[in-house]
NUKOL-429415 format. One record per residue (C-alpha): x, y, z; residue number from 0. Coordinates in nm, 4 decimals. Each point is the difference from the previous one (the first is absolute). Layout:
NODE        X        Y        Z num
NODE        X        Y        Z NUM
...
This chain:
NODE        X        Y        Z num
NODE   4.4237   3.1687   3.8345   0
NODE   0.0290  -0.1598  -0.3432   1
NODE   0.1967  -0.3259   0.0077   2
NODE  -0.1053  -0.1685  -0.3257   3
NODE  -0.0505   0.1111  -0.3593   4
NODE  -0.2185  -0.2315  -0.2105   5
NODE   0.0310   0.0154  -0.3777   6
NODE  -0.2294  -0.1110  -0.2767   7
NODE   0.1931  -0.1262  -0.3037   8
NODE  -0.1685   0.0376  -0.3405   9
NODE  -0.0367   0.3624  -0.1002  10
NODE   0.1809   0.1173   0.3142  11
NODE   0.3441  -0.1653   0.0088  12
NODE   0.0012  -0.1212  -0.3584  13
NODE  -0.1445   0.1478  -0.3180  14
NODE  -0.2023  -0.3100  -0.0923  15
NODE  -0.3597   0.1149  -0.0401  16
NODE   0.0366   0.0655  -0.3740  17
NODE   0.1210  -0.3573  -0.0441  18
NODE  -0.2982  -0.1303   0.1979  19
NODE  -0.2314   0.2028  -0.2211  20
NODE   0.1513  -0.1570  -0.3134  21
NODE  -0.0545  -0.3492   0.1434  22
NODE  -0.3647   0.0646   0.0857  23
NODE  -0.0521   0.1660  -0.3380  24
NODE   0.1347  -0.3024  -0.1888  25
NODE  -0.2176  -0.2349   0.2034  26
NODE  -0.3238   0.1980  -0.0332  27
NODE   0.0444   0.0979  -0.3639  28
NODE   0.0564  -0.3667  -0.0911  29
NODE  -0.3742  -0.0342   0.0679  30
NODE  -0.0888   0.2867  -0.2336  31
NODE  -0.0464   0.2760   0.2579  32
NODE   0.1900   0.3281   0.0022  33
NODE   0.1963   0.0864   0.3130  34
NODE   0.1356   0.3486   0.0535  35
NODE   0.2366   0.1432   0.2578  36
NODE  -0.2957   0.1762   0.1638  37
NODE  -0.1650  -0.3393   0.0542  38
NODE   0.3131  -0.1317   0.1679  39
NODE   0.0407   0.3055   0.2232  40
NODE  -0.3637  -0.0193   0.1092  41
NODE  -0.0065  -0.3557   0.1317  42
NODE   0.3367  -0.1782   0.0137  43
NODE   0.2903   0.1719   0.1847  44
NODE   0.0739  -0.1425   0.3434  45
NODE  -0.2187  -0.3088  -0.0412  46
NODE   0.1088  -0.3629   0.0223  47
NODE   0.0289  -0.1652  -0.3418  48
NODE  -0.2501  -0.2747   0.0784  49
NODE  -0.2531   0.2626   0.1125  50
NODE   0.0459   0.1934  -0.3254  51
NODE  -0.0275  -0.3157  -0.2099  52
NODE  -0.3270  -0.0870   0.1751  53
NODE  -0.1213   0.3561  -0.0609  54
NODE   0.0824  -0.0294  -0.3727  55
NODE  -0.1758  -0.3344  -0.0234  56
NODE  -0.3188   0.1415   0.1517  57
NODE   0.0143   0.3453  -0.1576  58
NODE   0.0440  -0.1294  -0.3557  59
NODE  -0.2076  -0.3172   0.0542  60
NODE   0.2883  -0.2277  -0.0960  61
NODE   0.0455  -0.3696   0.0627  62
NODE   0.3610  -0.0784   0.0845  63
NODE   0.2120  -0.1745   0.2598  64
NODE   0.1490   0.2626   0.2323  65
NODE   0.3070  -0.2134   0.0732  66
NODE   0.0715  -0.0226  -0.3729  67
NODE  -0.0301   0.3773  -0.0447  68
NODE   0.2134   0.0537   0.3103  69
NODE   0.2831  -0.1881  -0.1703  70
NODE  -0.0615   0.1836  -0.3279  71
NODE   0.0191   0.3386   0.1723  72
NODE   0.3360  -0.0814   0.1587  73
NODE   0.1309  -0.1305  -0.3307  74
NODE  -0.0970   0.3260  -0.1689  75
NODE   0.1445   0.2075   0.2848  76
NODE   0.3341  -0.1794  -0.0159  77
NODE   0.0074   0.0527  -0.3766  78
NODE  -0.0650   0.3739   0.0267  79
NODE   0.2420   0.0443   0.2903  80
NODE   0.2696  -0.1772  -0.1982  81
NODE  -0.0686   0.2156  -0.3057  82
NODE  -0.0319   0.3362   0.1730  83
NODE   0.1403  -0.0492   0.3509  84
NODE  -0.1584   0.1413   0.3139  85
NODE   0.1558   0.2995   0.1699  86
NODE   0.0049   0.1116   0.3607  87
NODE  -0.2094   0.3062   0.0771  88
NODE   0.1687   0.3272   0.0829  89
NODE   0.1419   0.0080   0.3526  90
NODE  -0.0205  -0.3728   0.0697  91
NODE   0.3697  -0.0579   0.0628  92
NODE   0.0462   0.3240   0.1928  93
NODE  -0.2960  -0.0598   0.2328  94
NODE   0.0838  -0.3628   0.0746  95
NODE   0.3600   0.0938   0.0822  96
NODE  -0.1172   0.2860   0.2237  97
NODE  -0.2406  -0.2257   0.1901  98
NODE   0.2630  -0.2663   0.0575  99
NODE   0.2596   0.2519   0.1159 100
NODE  -0.2450   0.1601   0.2427 101
NODE  -0.1171  -0.3229   0.1633 102
NODE  -0.3478  -0.0378  -0.1461 103
NODE  -0.1385  -0.3470  -0.0667 104
NODE  -0.1101  -0.0433  -0.3614 105
NODE  -0.2836  -0.2186  -0.1254 106
NODE  -0.1512  -0.0771  -0.3381 107
NODE  -0.3753  -0.0616  -0.0216 108
NODE  -0.0886  -0.0980  -0.3541 109
NODE  -0.2835  -0.1798  -0.1757 110
NODE   0.2655  -0.1678  -0.2146 111
NODE   0.1166  -0.3604   0.0153 112
NODE   0.2864  -0.0532   0.2443 113
NODE   0.2285  -0.1465  -0.2682 114
NODE  -0.0647   0.2973  -0.2289 115
NODE   0.0588   0.2574   0.2746 116
NODE   0.3261  -0.1613   0.1130 117
NODE   0.1227  -0.0328  -0.3583 118
NODE  -0.0687   0.3640  -0.0907 119
NODE   0.1517   0.1392   0.3207 120
NODE   0.3056  -0.2228  -0.0336 121
NODE   0.0464   0.0989  -0.3649 122
NODE   0.0223   0.3648   0.1055 123
NODE   0.2207  -0.0823   0.3009 124
NODE  -0.2433   0.1367   0.2591 125
NODE  -0.1266  -0.3270   0.1519 126
NODE   0.2506   0.0276   0.2861 127
NODE  -0.1675   0.3147   0.1314 128
NODE  -0.3246  -0.1753   0.0960 129
NODE  -0.0510  -0.1491   0.3459 130
NODE  -0.3362  -0.1545  -0.0942 131
NODE  -0.1765  -0.0726  -0.3285 132
NODE  -0.3727  -0.0675   0.0163 133
NODE  -0.1703  -0.1111  -0.3198 134
NODE  -0.3543  -0.0675  -0.1125 135
NODE   0.0207  -0.3691   0.0881 136
NODE   0.0873   0.0859   0.3617 137
NODE  -0.3445   0.1445   0.0743 138
NODE  -0.3561  -0.1135  -0.0497 139
NODE  -0.1165   0.3243  -0.1595 140
NODE   0.1980   0.2315  -0.2275 141
NODE  -0.0164   0.3768  -0.0316 142
NODE  -0.2273   0.1967   0.0473 143
NODE  -0.0426  -0.2076   0.3163 144
NODE   0.2413   0.0880   0.2838 145
NODE   0.1361  -0.3521   0.0594 146
NODE   0.3393   0.0422  -0.1695 147
NODE   0.0963   0.3120   0.1960 148
NODE  -0.1186  -0.1498   0.3285 149
NODE   0.2125  -0.3058  -0.0763 150
NODE   0.3041   0.2218  -0.0647 151
NODE  -0.0441   0.1719   0.3375 152
NODE  -0.0483  -0.3349   0.1702 153
NODE   0.3183  -0.1482  -0.1483 154
NODE   0.2053   0.3028   0.1003 155
NODE  -0.1663   0.0208   0.3413 156
NODE  -0.1160   0.3603  -0.0258 157
NODE  -0.3301   0.1774   0.0446 158
NODE  -0.1646   0.1400  -0.3154 159
NODE   0.0681   0.3488   0.1360 160
NODE   0.3736  -0.0791   0.0070 161
NODE   0.0127  -0.0633  -0.3754 162
NODE  -0.0673   0.1891  -0.3196 163
NODE  -0.1109  -0.1411  -0.3344 164
NODE   0.1124   0.1256  -0.3410 165
NODE  -0.2515  -0.0720  -0.2753 166
NODE  -0.0895   0.1060  -0.3521 167
NODE  -0.3491  -0.1511  -0.0414 168
NODE  -0.3415   0.0725   0.1454 169
NODE  -0.0331  -0.3670   0.0995 170
NODE   0.3212   0.0302   0.1997 171
NODE  -0.1081   0.3269   0.1614 172
NODE  -0.3268  -0.1586   0.1113 173
NODE   0.1800  -0.3052   0.1384 174
NODE   0.2413   0.2113   0.2046 175
NODE  -0.2772   0.2309   0.1206 176
NODE  -0.2086  -0.2922   0.1242 177
NODE   0.3094  -0.1494   0.1670 178
NODE   0.0414   0.3367   0.1765 179
NODE   0.3532   0.0363  -0.1347 180
NODE   0.0792   0.3571  -0.1143 181
NODE   0.0413  -0.0040  -0.3781 182
NODE   0.1712   0.2271  -0.2501 183
NODE  -0.0860  -0.0212  -0.3676 184
NODE   0.2528   0.0341  -0.2803 185
NODE  -0.2284  -0.0256  -0.3069 186
NODE   0.1035  -0.1939  -0.3089 187
NODE  -0.2489  -0.0188  -0.2866 188
NODE  -0.2917   0.1521   0.1894 189
NODE  -0.0419   0.2823   0.2456 190
NODE  -0.2150  -0.1212   0.2903 191
NODE  -0.3557   0.1265   0.0239 192
NODE  -0.0692   0.2659   0.2620 193
NODE  -0.1701  -0.2488   0.2329 194
NODE   0.3209  -0.2063  -0.0015 195
NODE   0.2239   0.3050   0.0412 196
NODE  -0.1892   0.0729   0.3227 197
NODE   0.1073  -0.3429   0.1306 198
NODE   0.3712   0.0744  -0.0506 199
NODE   0.2543   0.2019   0.1939 200
NODE   0.0940   0.1627  -0.3278 201
NODE   0.0548  -0.0460  -0.3728 202
NODE   0.3690   0.0161  -0.0945 203
NODE   0.1832   0.0486  -0.3284 204
NODE   0.2637  -0.2704   0.0516 205
NODE   0.1510  -0.2329   0.2583 206
NODE   0.2655   0.2651   0.0680 207
NODE  -0.2671   0.2067   0.1770 208
NODE  -0.0276  -0.2705   0.2674 209
NODE   0.3499   0.0807   0.1230 210
NODE  -0.1040   0.3611   0.0653 211
NODE  -0.3140  -0.1139   0.1834 212
NODE   0.1932  -0.2357   0.2276 213
NODE   0.2632   0.2632   0.0752 214
NODE  -0.2747   0.2435   0.1042 215
NODE  -0.1756  -0.2456   0.2325 216
């Protein structure tokens, strides 16, 4: 019996991946390298920011202070979010309301900073739906490691088999699979590769499909 639904945030609840791409692009191209959407899709969705900044530093052979670039990234993100806004993904409000009304516990498991996650959810008036919020700083290893989903189950006192995970990225799929939590994928910028599809319970078109799945269980 499913008792808990665990959500990712970026690319699943909120349409923020394009903004993240613009931030990475500005950072990388300031060093004279080109950075295309395909590059972002290949290596960045679902990863903790500090992990991606370390990857950039090594991949492009750059010499910079990661803490400094961490602050720069968040400055750029806030600028773009203020300019363009960030919208909820289709079905977010409807699914959260359904889950609350039907007695499911709701958790967020995001690589994001806690302050950022709380701010974004509060801005869209959906923070009150979540029973637990687990962020990147709450675990030793980020996605694709399973730690964050195991922590969510631990906090809500359920077995992995009593939860489901909703994810958009391959890193998130892998993390849920290794945590032995059934995972559904709602793709954002990238369709998961076939080897990742095999690790899911299904690939859905929107969060609204989750309501149908739960009603049929």
